[in-house]
N, CA and C of each residue as an Amber inpcrd file, in Angstrom:
protein
   594
 -28.9400000  -5.9140000  71.1230000 -30.0170000  -4.9400000  71.0140000
 -29.6740000  -3.9400000  69.9130000 -30.6020000  -3.6630000  68.9760000
 -30.2820000  -2.7470000  67.8870000 -30.0360000  -1.3430000  68.4130000
 -29.2500000  -0.5990000  67.6240000 -28.9530000   0.7840000  67.9970000
 -30.2340000   1.5890000  68.1070000 -30.2870000   2.4120000  69.1190000
 -31.3640000   3.3810000  69.2080000 -31.0500000   4.5180000  68.2410000
 -32.0600000   5.2320000  67.7310000 -31.8130000   6.3010000  66.7610000
 -30.7660000   7.2850000  67.2280000 -30.7730000   7.6300000  68.5350000
 -29.8100000   8.6270000  69.0000000 -28.3860000   8.0820000  69.0350000
 -28.2230000   6.7290000  68.9540000 -26.8920000   6.1310000  68.9470000
 -26.2430000   6.1710000  67.5760000 -27.0560000   6.3710000  66.5380000
 -26.5030000   6.3860000  65.1860000 -25.9910000   7.7840000  64.8520000
 -24.9430000   7.8720000  64.0280000 -24.3810000   9.1880000  63.7180000
 -25.3280000  10.0200000  62.8700000 -25.2390000  11.3260000  63.0550000
 -26.0570000  12.2470000  62.2660000 -25.4020000  12.5110000  60.9340000
 -24.0800000  12.5810000  60.9140000 -23.3660000  12.9830000  59.7100000
 -22.9880000  11.7810000  58.8580000 -22.9020000  12.0110000  57.5830000
 -22.5620000  10.9790000  56.6090000 -21.8100000  11.6850000  55.4990000
 -20.7320000  11.0820000  55.0170000 -19.8750000  11.7550000  54.0330000
 -20.6080000  12.2730000  52.8130000 -21.4750000  11.4670000  52.2460000
 -22.2520000  11.8900000  51.0710000 -23.6940000  11.4360000  51.2780000
 -24.3180000  12.0470000  52.2450000 -25.6390000  11.6130000  52.6930000
 -26.6740000  11.6510000  51.5760000 -26.6920000  12.7260000  50.7950000
 -27.7070000  12.8500000  49.7440000 -27.5830000  11.7080000  48.7330000
 -26.3610000  11.4410000  48.2900000 -26.1350000  10.3600000  47.3260000
 -26.5000000   9.0130000  47.9240000 -26.0960000   8.7980000  49.1770000
 -26.4030000   7.5270000  49.8360000 -27.9170000   7.3320000  49.9680000
 -28.6230000   8.3980000  50.2970000 -30.0780000   8.2950000  50.4180000
 -30.7360000   7.9930000  49.0710000 -30.2800000   8.6640000  48.0220000
 -30.8490000   8.4100000  46.6980000 -30.5550000   6.9950000  46.2260000
 -29.3440000   6.5090000  46.4760000 -29.0010000   5.1340000  46.0950000
 -29.8680000   4.1290000  46.8460000 -30.0120000   4.3460000  48.1560000
 -30.8320000   3.4390000  48.9610000 -32.3010000   3.5310000  48.5410000
 -32.7570000   4.7420000  48.2280000 -34.1440000   4.9100000  47.7940000
 -34.3950000   4.1940000  46.4710000 -33.4300000   4.2540000  45.5730000
 -33.6230000   3.5630000  44.2950000 -33.6470000   2.0480000  44.4810000
 -32.8120000   1.5450000  45.3730000 -32.8590000   0.0990000  45.6690000
 -34.2300000  -0.2710000  46.2450000 -34.7300000   0.5610000  47.1590000
 -36.0410000   0.3060000  47.7490000 -37.1540000   0.4040000  46.7270000
 -37.0200000   1.3580000  45.8180000 -38.0010000   1.5240000  44.7500000
 -38.0750000   0.2640000  43.8960000 -36.9180000  -0.2700000  43.5310000
 -36.8710000  -1.5010000  42.7270000 -37.5080000  -2.6750000  43.4600000
 -37.1960000  -2.7740000  44.7500000 -37.6200000  -3.9410000  45.5160000
 -39.0750000  -3.8730000  45.9690000 -39.5310000  -2.6720000  46.3610000
 -40.8380000  -2.5890000  47.0230000 -41.7980000  -1.5660000  46.4310000
 -41.3160000  -0.6910000  45.5420000 -42.1750000   0.3430000  44.9780000
 -42.1270000   1.6290000  45.7850000 -42.6080000   2.6910000  45.1830000
 -42.5290000   4.0200000  45.7900000 -43.3540000   4.1260000  47.0730000
 -44.4620000   3.4170000  47.1430000 -45.3410000   3.5400000  48.3130000
 -44.6810000   3.0700000  49.6010000 -43.6860000   2.2120000  49.4850000
 -43.0500000   1.6480000  50.6770000 -41.8250000   2.4330000  51.1460000
 -41.4240000   3.4520000  50.3980000 -40.2340000   4.2120000  50.7880000
 -40.5490000   5.1350000  51.9540000 -39.6440000   5.1480000  52.9380000
 -39.7750000   6.1020000  54.0400000 -38.3930000   6.6220000  54.4010000
 -38.3310000   7.8960000  54.7680000 -37.0550000   8.4990000  55.1450000
 -36.4710000   7.8080000  56.3710000 -37.3070000   7.4370000  57.3020000
 -36.8350000   6.7750000  58.5330000 -36.1640000   5.4360000  58.1940000
 -36.8170000   4.6400000  57.3380000 -36.2290000   3.3440000  56.9590000
 -34.9210000   3.5220000  56.2040000 -34.8710000   4.5170000  55.3240000
 -33.6410000   4.7720000  54.5720000 -32.5160000   5.2050000  55.5050000
 -32.8300000   6.0390000  56.4800000 -31.8250000   6.4630000  57.4600000
 -31.2740000   5.2540000  58.2110000 -32.1620000   4.3540000  58.6030000
 -31.7340000   3.1490000  59.3170000 -30.8310000   2.3000000  58.4110000
 -31.2160000   2.1800000  57.1480000 -30.4410000   1.3510000  56.2170000
 -29.0220000   1.8670000  56.0300000 -28.8640000   3.1740000  55.9270000
 -27.5080000   3.6980000  55.6760000 -26.7750000   4.0770000  56.9620000
 -27.4330000   3.8880000  58.1080000 -26.7440000   4.0420000  59.3800000
 -26.6030000   5.4580000  59.8920000 -27.6360000   6.2750000  59.6790000
 -27.6180000   7.6300000  60.2330000 -28.8720000   7.8160000  61.0840000
 -28.9040000   8.9060000  61.8330000 -30.0600000   9.1650000  62.6830000
 -31.2940000   9.4140000  61.8180000 -32.4500000   9.1850000  62.3970000
 -33.6880000   9.3520000  61.6190000 -33.9110000  10.7950000  61.2020000
 -33.2650000  11.7430000  61.8570000 -33.4150000  13.1560000  61.5010000
 -32.4610000  13.5810000  60.3720000 -31.4010000  12.8270000  60.1500000
 -30.3740000  13.2340000  59.1820000 -30.9020000  13.4420000  57.7580000
 -31.7680000  12.5910000  57.2230000 -32.2330000  12.7910000  55.8400000
 -32.9180000  14.1310000  55.6070000 -33.4920000  14.7010000  56.6520000
 -34.2240000  15.9600000  56.4810000 -33.3040000  17.1340000  56.1570000
 -32.0030000  16.9380000  56.2830000 -31.0620000  17.9760000  55.8600000
 -31.1280000  18.1680000  54.3480000 -31.4700000  17.1010000  53.6200000
 -31.5220000  17.1570000  52.1550000 -32.9420000  17.0500000  51.6140000
 -33.7810000  16.3080000  52.3130000 -35.1470000  16.0710000  51.8400000
 -36.1170000  16.3530000  52.9810000 -36.8340000  17.4820000  52.9200000
 -37.7200000  17.8270000  54.0310000 -38.8490000  16.8110000  54.2500000
 -39.1940000  16.0840000  53.1930000 -40.2370000  15.0700000  53.3270000
 -40.0460000  14.0030000  52.2430000 -40.8780000  12.9890000  52.3110000
 -40.7870000  11.8570000  51.3900000 -40.9900000  12.3010000  49.9380000
 -41.9110000  13.2350000  49.7120000 -42.1670000  13.6970000  48.3520000
 -40.9250000  14.3560000  47.7560000 -40.1910000  15.0970000  48.5610000
 -38.9580000  15.7370000  48.0780000 -37.9490000  14.6820000  47.6470000
 -37.8790000  13.5900000  48.3790000 -36.9840000  12.4850000  48.0110000
 -37.4200000  11.8590000  46.6910000 -38.7190000  11.5990000  46.5420000
 -39.2280000  11.0040000  45.3080000 -38.9910000  11.9350000  44.1200000
 -39.1820000  13.2280000  44.3400000 -38.9300000  14.1970000  43.2660000
 -37.4630000  14.1920000  42.8570000 -36.5730000  14.1210000  43.8430000
 -35.1430000  14.0870000  43.5340000 -34.7750000  12.8230000  42.7670000
 -35.4020000  11.7090000  43.1170000 -35.1760000  10.4630000  42.3750000
 -35.6270000  10.6160000  40.9230000 -36.7830000  11.2210000  40.7180000
 -37.3010000  11.4130000  39.3630000 -36.3930000  12.3430000  38.5590000
 -35.9480000  13.4340000  39.1720000 -35.0320000  14.3560000  38.4820000
 -33.7480000  13.6430000  38.0810000 -33.1900000  12.8860000  39.0240000
 -31.9560000  12.1560000  38.7360000 -32.1800000  11.1350000  37.6290000
 -33.3570000  10.5190000  37.6020000 -33.6790000   9.5620000  36.5480000
 -33.6920000  10.2080000  35.1760000 -34.2960000  11.3780000  35.0620000
 -34.3040000  12.0690000  33.7660000 -32.8890000  12.4840000  33.3550000
 -32.0590000  12.8720000  34.3160000 -30.6670000  13.2200000  33.9930000
 -29.9140000  11.9910000  33.4830000 -30.1630000  10.8350000  34.0940000
 -29.5080000   9.6050000  33.6370000 -30.0010000   9.1940000  32.2560000
 -31.2990000   9.3410000  32.0130000 -31.8380000   9.0230000  30.6920000
 -31.2300000   9.9440000  29.6450000 -31.1300000  11.2150000  29.9540000
 -30.5270000  12.1770000  29.0380000 -29.0880000  11.7760000  28.7220000
 -28.3360000  11.4110000  29.7380000 -26.9480000  10.9960000  29.5350000
 -26.8650000   9.7380000  28.6670000 -27.7500000   8.7760000  28.9100000
 -27.7600000   7.5400000  28.1220000 -28.0440000   7.8300000  26.6510000
 -29.0000000   8.7190000  26.3990000 -29.3410000   9.0590000  25.0150000
 -28.2040000   9.8220000  24.3370000 -27.6180000  10.7780000  25.0370000
 -26.5050000  11.5470000  24.4650000 -25.3280000  10.6410000  24.1090000
 -25.0210000   9.7300000  25.0040000 -23.9270000   8.7880000  24.7650000
 -24.2330000   7.9250000  23.5470000 -25.4600000   7.4450000  23.4580000
 -25.8550000   6.5810000  22.3300000 -25.7980000   7.3330000  21.0120000
 -26.2590000   8.5630000  21.0020000 -26.2830000   9.3410000  19.7630000
 -24.8900000   9.5840000  19.2050000 -23.8860000   9.5950000  20.0660000
 -22.5050000   9.8060000  19.6110000 -21.9240000   8.5800000  18.9150000
 -22.5950000   7.4380000  19.0250000 -22.0370000   6.2010000  18.4780000
 -22.3660000   5.9890000  17.0120000 -23.2470000   6.8200000  16.4460000
 -23.6520000   6.6210000  15.0440000 -23.5240000   7.9300000  14.2810000
 -23.1830000   7.8170000  13.0020000 -22.9780000   9.0040000  12.1750000
 -24.1830000   9.3430000  11.3050000 -24.8650000   8.3230000  10.7840000
 -25.9850000   8.6200000   9.8870000 -27.2950000   8.6420000  10.6650000
 -28.3090000   9.2280000  10.0620000 -29.5790000   9.4050000  10.7490000
 -30.2270000   8.0820000  11.1680000 -30.3590000   7.0860000  10.2810000
 -30.9650000   5.8210000  10.7320000 -30.2030000   5.1910000  11.8980000
 -28.8750000   5.2730000  11.8450000 -28.0730000   4.7200000  12.9370000
 -28.2940000   5.4630000  14.2450000 -28.4770000   6.7800000  14.1600000
 -28.7160000   7.5820000  15.3590000 -30.0870000   7.2550000  15.9660000
 -31.0790000   7.0700000  15.1060000 -32.4050000   6.6920000  15.6150000
 -32.3190000   5.3260000  16.2980000 -31.6570000   4.3860000  15.6430000
 -31.5190000   3.0370000  16.2090000 -30.7830000   3.0690000  17.5460000
 -29.6900000   3.8390000  17.6220000 -28.9050000   3.9180000  18.8570000
 -29.7260000   4.5430000  19.9860000 -30.4390000   5.6100000  19.6800000
 -31.2660000   6.2600000  20.7010000 -32.4020000   5.3460000  21.1510000
 -33.0060000   4.6460000  20.2040000 -34.1180000   3.7430000  20.5300000
 -33.6490000   2.6190000  21.4400000 -32.4900000   2.0540000  21.1420000
 -31.9670000   0.9790000  21.9970000 -31.5960000   1.5100000  23.3680000
 -31.0100000   2.7060000  23.4230000 -30.6490000   3.2940000  24.7180000
 -31.9020000   3.5270000  25.5580000 -32.9650000   4.0170000  24.9260000
 -34.1950000   4.2650000  25.6700000 -34.7880000   2.9650000  26.2040000
 -34.9020000   1.9510000  25.3510000 -35.5420000   0.7100000  25.8080000
 -34.6960000   0.0050000  26.8590000 -33.3920000   0.1030000  26.7450000
 -32.5450000  -0.4950000  27.7950000 -32.7550000   0.2260000  29.1150000
 -32.7870000   1.5640000  29.0610000 -33.0340000   2.3260000  30.2880000
 -34.4000000   1.9560000  30.8560000 -35.4020000   1.8870000  29.9970000
 -36.7670000   1.6190000  30.4430000 -36.9270000   0.2190000  31.0290000
 -36.1460000  -0.7320000  30.5270000 -36.2700000  -2.0900000  31.0540000
 -35.3350000  -2.3260000  32.2460000 -34.2110000  -1.6480000  32.2790000
 -33.2990000  -1.7940000  33.4220000 -33.7810000  -1.0040000  34.6370000
 -34.6200000  -0.0030000  34.4140000 -35.0480000   0.9010000  35.4810000
 -36.5690000   1.0990000  35.4490000 -37.3060000   0.0150000  35.3550000
 -38.7540000   0.1360000  35.1340000 -39.4630000   0.8660000  36.2710000
 -39.1220000   0.5750000  37.5150000 -39.7870000   1.2520000  38.6340000
 -39.4220000   2.7300000  38.6600000 -38.1760000   3.0310000  38.3750000
 -37.7430000   4.4290000  38.3330000 -38.4530000   5.1730000  37.2020000
 -38.5480000   4.5530000  36.0300000 -39.2000000   5.2060000  34.8930000
 -40.6710000   5.5080000  35.2070000 -41.3390000   4.5820000  35.8580000
 -42.7340000   4.8200000  36.2410000 -42.8270000   6.0100000  37.1910000
 -41.9130000   6.0680000  38.1530000 -41.8890000   7.2090000  39.0810000
 -41.6160000   8.5070000  38.3340000 -40.6880000   8.4750000  37.3890000
 -40.3550000   9.6650000  36.6070000 -41.5810000  10.2140000  35.8920000
 -42.3200000   9.3440000  35.2290000 -43.4700000   9.7970000  34.4460000
 -44.6390000  10.2220000  35.3240000 -44.9030000   9.4950000  36.4030000
 -46.0070000   9.9050000  37.2780000 -45.6620000  11.1990000  38.0150000
 -44.4010000  11.3520000  38.4220000 -43.9850000  12.5670000  39.1350000
 -44.0550000  13.7890000  38.2350000 -43.7300000  13.5950000  36.9790000
 -43.7090000  14.6950000  36.0150000 -45.0830000  15.3510000  35.8700000
 -46.1240000  14.6010000  36.0880000 -47.4820000  15.1070000  35.8880000
 -48.1500000  15.5420000  37.1920000 -47.3860000  15.5060000  38.2830000
 -47.9350000  15.9700000  39.5570000 -47.9620000  17.4930000  39.5800000
 -49.0490000  18.1030000  40.0160000 -49.0960000  19.5700000  40.0690000
 -47.9220000  20.1340000  40.8720000 -47.2960000  21.1640000  40.3270000
 -46.1850000  21.8190000  41.0100000 -44.8250000  21.1800000  40.7990000
 -44.7540000  20.1570000  39.9600000 -43.4830000  19.4440000  39.7560000
 -42.6430000  20.1290000  38.6790000 -42.4140000  21.4200000  38.8330000
 -41.7260000  22.2020000  37.7950000 -40.3030000  21.7260000  37.5360000
 -39.5870000  21.3630000  38.5950000 -38.1960000  20.9300000  38.4060000
 -38.1200000  19.6080000  37.6520000 -39.0850000  18.7340000  37.8940000
 -39.1010000  17.4500000  37.1850000 -39.4390000  17.6750000  35.7140000
 -40.4120000  18.5370000  35.4540000 -40.7640000  18.8730000  34.0700000
 -39.5360000  19.4380000  33.3550000 -38.8110000  20.3100000  34.0400000
 -37.6030000  20.8930000  33.4450000 -36.5480000  19.8170000  33.1870000
 -36.3890000  18.8860000  34.1250000 -35.4180000  17.8000000  33.9480000
 -35.8010000  16.9160000  32.7690000 -37.1040000  16.7180000  32.5490000
 -37.5790000  15.8710000  31.4550000 -37.3650000  16.5180000  30.0960000
 -37.2510000  17.8370000  30.0730000 -37.0970000  18.5350000  28.7970000
 -35.8140000  18.1430000  28.0700000 -34.7600000  17.8050000  28.8010000
 -33.4900000  17.4770000  28.1480000 -33.5850000  16.2010000  27.3060000
 -33.9820000  15.0530000  27.8770000 -34.0500000  13.8540000  27.0250000
 -35.1330000  13.9510000  25.9450000 -36.2810000  14.5330000  26.2680000
 -37.3260000  14.6500000  25.2550000 -36.9170000  15.6470000  24.1770000
 -36.1750000  16.6660000  24.5670000 -35.6520000  17.6170000  23.5910000
 -34.6870000  16.9630000  22.6210000 -33.8680000  16.0560000  23.1390000
 -32.9380000  15.3210000  22.2660000 -33.6920000  14.5260000  21.2080000
 -34.7410000  13.8540000  21.6390000 -35.5070000  13.0450000  20.6960000
 -36.2390000  13.9280000  19.6820000 -36.7370000  15.0620000  20.1410000
 -37.3870000  16.0030000  19.2240000 -36.3760000  16.5160000  18.1970000
 -35.1770000  16.8540000  18.6650000 -34.1230000  17.3270000  17.7630000
 -33.7630000  16.2550000  16.7350000 -33.8220000  15.0000000  17.1530000
 -33.5080000  13.9080000  16.2400000 -34.5520000  13.8270000  15.1220000
 -35.8170000  14.0140000  15.4800000 -36.8740000  14.0240000  14.4620000
 -36.6720000  15.1970000  13.5030000 -36.3660000  16.3720000  14.0460000
 -36.1210000  17.5490000  13.2060000 -34.9420000  17.2910000  12.2690000
 -33.9050000  16.6510000  12.7810000 -32.7500000  16.2920000  11.9460000
 -33.1940000  15.4220000  10.7730000 -34.0420000  14.4320000  11.0560000
 -34.5430000  13.5650000   9.9900000 -35.3780000  14.3160000   8.9790000
 -36.1570000  15.2740000   9.4510000 -36.9620000  16.0790000   8.5300000
 -36.0740000  16.9450000   7.6430000 -35.0500000  17.5390000   8.2420000
 -34.1470000  18.3990000   7.4680000 -33.3760000  17.6130000   6.4150000
 -33.1070000  16.3340000   6.7040000 -32.3870000  15.4900000   5.7440000
 -33.3260000  14.8650000   4.7140000 -34.6200000  15.0630000   4.8810000
 -35.5800000  14.4650000   3.9620000 -35.8830000  13.0110000   4.2620000
 -35.4350000  12.5160000   5.4180000 -35.6900000  11.1260000   5.7880000
 -37.0500000  10.9420000   6.4410000 -37.6010000  12.0180000   7.0080000
 -38.9150000  11.9700000   7.6560000 -39.8170000  13.0200000   7.0350000
 -41.1020000  12.7310000   7.0320000 -42.0780000  13.6510000   6.4670000
 -42.1100000  14.9670000   7.2500000 -42.5710000  15.9970000   6.5850000
 -42.7230000  17.2890000   7.2430000 -43.9250000  17.2400000   8.1740000
 -43.9850000  18.2400000   9.0560000 -45.0930000  18.3220000  10.0020000
 -44.5590000  18.5420000  11.3980000 -45.4510000  18.6590000  12.3640000
 -44.9940000  18.8680000  13.7380000 -44.1110000  17.7080000  14.2090000
 -42.8840000  17.9900000  14.6130000 -41.9880000  16.9000000  15.0220000
 -42.5230000  16.1050000  16.2090000 -43.2930000  16.7770000  17.0810000
 -43.8260000  16.0660000  18.2500000 -44.7790000  14.9560000  17.8150000
 -45.5440000  15.2250000  16.7720000 -46.5180000  14.2330000  16.3120000
 -45.8130000  13.0130000  15.7220000 -44.7420000  13.2420000  14.9940000
 -43.9740000  12.1330000  14.4260000 -43.2360000  11.3820000  15.5280000
 -42.6370000  12.1500000  16.4410000 -41.8560000  11.5450000  17.5170000
 -42.6790000  10.7070000  18.4690000 -43.9240000  11.1050000  18.7110000
 -44.7330000  10.3590000  19.6670000 -45.0330000   8.9520000  19.1650000
 -45.0700000   8.7670000  17.8590000 -45.2960000   7.4290000  17.3040000
 -44.1240000   6.5180000  17.6660000 -42.9140000   7.0300000  17.4790000
 -41.7370000   6.2430000  17.8430000 -41.6890000   6.0050000  19.3500000
 -41.9390000   7.0560000  20.1270000 -41.9080000   6.9200000  21.5810000
 -42.9200000   5.8800000  22.0590000 -44.1500000   5.9450000  21.5310000
 -45.1870000   5.0020000  21.9430000 -44.7950000   3.5700000  21.6020000
 -44.1630000   3.3910000  20.4480000 -43.7280000   2.0610000  20.0410000
 -42.6630000   1.5290000  20.9950000 -41.6690000   2.3650000  21.2910000
 -40.5850000   1.9400000  22.1780000 -41.1000000   1.6880000  23.5920000
 -41.9840000   2.5570000  24.0600000 -42.5390000   2.3690000  25.4000000
 -43.3680000   1.0910000  25.4500000 -44.0790000   0.8030000  24.3690000
 -44.8470000  -0.4380000  24.3090000 -43.9530000  -1.6690000  24.3700000
 -42.8470000  -1.6370000  23.6370000 -41.9000000  -2.7550000  23.6800000
 -41.3360000  -2.9180000  25.0850000 -40.9690000  -1.7980000  25.7090000
 -40.4180000  -1.8560000  27.0670000 -41.4480000  -2.4130000  28.0440000
 -42.6970000  -2.0120000  27.8870000 -43.7600000  -2.5070000  28.7690000
 -43.9500000  -4.0110000  28.6050000 -43.9010000  -4.4840000  27.3700000
 -44.0020000  -5.9290000  27.1390000 -42.8410000  -6.6750000  27.7850000
 -41.6530000  -6.1170000  27.6670000 -40.4840000  -6.7520000  28.2740000
 -40.5920000  -6.7270000  29.8020000 -40.9830000  -5.5850000  30.3540000
 -41.0930000  -5.4690000  31.8080000 -42.1800000  -6.3620000  32.3770000
 -43.1790000  -6.6850000  31.5690000 -44.2350000  -7.5970000  31.9900000
 -43.9030000  -9.0490000  31.7130000 -42.6530000  -9.3190000  31.3180000
 -42.1820000 -10.6770000  31.0080000 -42.9640000 -11.3270000  29.8750000
 -43.5180000 -10.4930000  28.9840000 -44.2150000 -11.0220000  27.8220000
 -43.2710000 -11.1940000  26.6390000 -42.0840000 -10.6200000  26.7560000
 -41.0470000 -10.7320000  25.7300000 -39.7560000 -11.1270000  26.4390000
 -39.0810000 -12.1840000  25.9920000 -37.8190000 -12.5500000  26.6350000
 -36.7330000 -11.5100000  26.3630000 -35.7940000 -11.3380000  27.3010000
 -34.7950000 -10.2760000  27.1750000 -33.9550000 -10.3670000  25.9050000
 -33.7050000 -11.5800000  25.4390000 -32.8430000 -11.7280000  24.2600000
 -33.5020000 -11.2220000  22.9750000 -34.8140000 -10.9840000  22.9970000
 -35.5080000 -10.4780000  21.8110000 -35.5900000  -8.9500000  21.7740000
 -35.1850000  -8.2960000  22.8590000 -35.4010000  -6.8580000  22.9750000
 -34.7430000  -6.0690000  21.8500000 -33.4450000  -6.2540000  21.6180000
 -32.7470000  -5.4680000  20.5940000 -33.3080000  -5.7300000  19.1980000
 -33.6620000  -6.9680000  18.9040000 -34.2350000  -7.2850000  17.5920000
 -35.5780000  -6.6100000  17.3780000 -36.4020000  -6.5760000  18.4220000
 -37.6870000  -5.8930000  18.3180000 -37.4910000  -4.3990000  18.0910000
 -36.5080000  -3.8230000  18.7700000 -36.2330000  -2.3940000  18.5880000
 -35.7540000  -2.1330000  17.1650000 -34.8750000  -2.9920000  16.6530000
 -34.4150000  -2.8350000  15.2670000 -35.5970000  -2.8560000  14.2950000
 -36.5080000  -3.8050000  14.4880000 -37.6750000  -3.9140000  13.6220000
 -38.5610000  -2.6780000  13.7490000 -38.7570000  -2.2190000  14.9720000
 -39.5970000  -1.0430000  15.1930000 -39.0080000   0.1890000  14.5170000
 -37.6960000   0.3690000  14.6370000 -37.0400000   1.5270000  14.0200000
 -37.1420000   1.4450000  12.5010000 -36.9120000   0.2570000  11.9640000
 -37.0060000   0.0730000  10.5060000 -38.4080000   0.4130000  10.0070000
 -39.4200000  -0.0660000  10.7010000 -40.7920000   0.2110000  10.2920000
 -41.1420000   1.6760000  10.4730000 -40.6320000   2.2850000  11.5450000
 -40.8810000   3.7070000  11.7690000 -40.2660000   4.5310000  10.6430000
 -39.0090000   4.2600000  10.3200000 -38.3340000   5.0370000   9.2810000
 -39.0060000   4.8520000   7.9180000 -39.4500000   3.6330000   7.6380000
 -40.1320000   3.3870000   6.3790000 -41.5010000   4.0670000   6.3480000
 -42.2240000   3.9960000   7.4490000 -43.5690000   4.5440000   7.4870000
 -43.5980000   6.0590000   7.5870000 -42.5320000   6.6770000   8.0950000
 -42.5180000   8.1450000   8.2750000 -41.7720000   8.8520000   7.1480000
 -41.3770000   8.0980000   6.1120000 -40.7000000   8.7540000   4.9700000
 -41.6640000   9.6920000   4.2690000 -41.1310000  10.7330000   3.6120000
 -42.0120000  11.6320000   2.8500000 -42.7200000  10.8950000   1.7250000
C-alpha cells in the first residue's frame, strides 16, 4: 500500500532545489499545465504540505522556474562570451550559446518568455534583464568598433535575436536535424554581421 501523505517526511535537505529540479523534469515531459505541487511532493518523497514552505502556490513555483531559467541563460552567455576575443567571435559564441540553451531547454524557454509577460511578474522581468542586457551590450560594442551600423541597439539586436529564435524553433519542431544547428548559426551570424555593417 502506498504511503499516506502523513507518512512521508515533511523535511528535506534541499527542498527548494529538489522541487525546482523535479518541476523542470515535469515541464520537459508534460508541460507547465500538468505541474502540481502535490505531485512534485509525492515524487521527491515529502508531505504534500512541504512545498508550500517555499512556494505558496503553483504560480510561485512556475515563476521561480522562469527566474532560474533566465539566470542559467545569463550564465551560459557570459561563459560563451569569455571564449572569444574579437567581436565577430563573441557574436558567434553568444549566438551558439543561446541556440543551444533554446534547443536543450525548449519547454523552459517557453515558460520563461510567457511568464515574463504576465502582469505583476516584476522579478522575472528583472531576471531577464541580465541576459538581454548582455546581448544589448554586445551590439553596442560592435557599434563602438565600427562593425555595426549606428542607431538604437535594440533595433539591431532584435534582428539577430529573431533569427536565432527562428532557428531554435525550427530545430525544436524537428524541421532541422541537430547536426545542422551550429552551421546554421554560423551562417546566420555571418549574414547578420555583413548586413548590419555601416
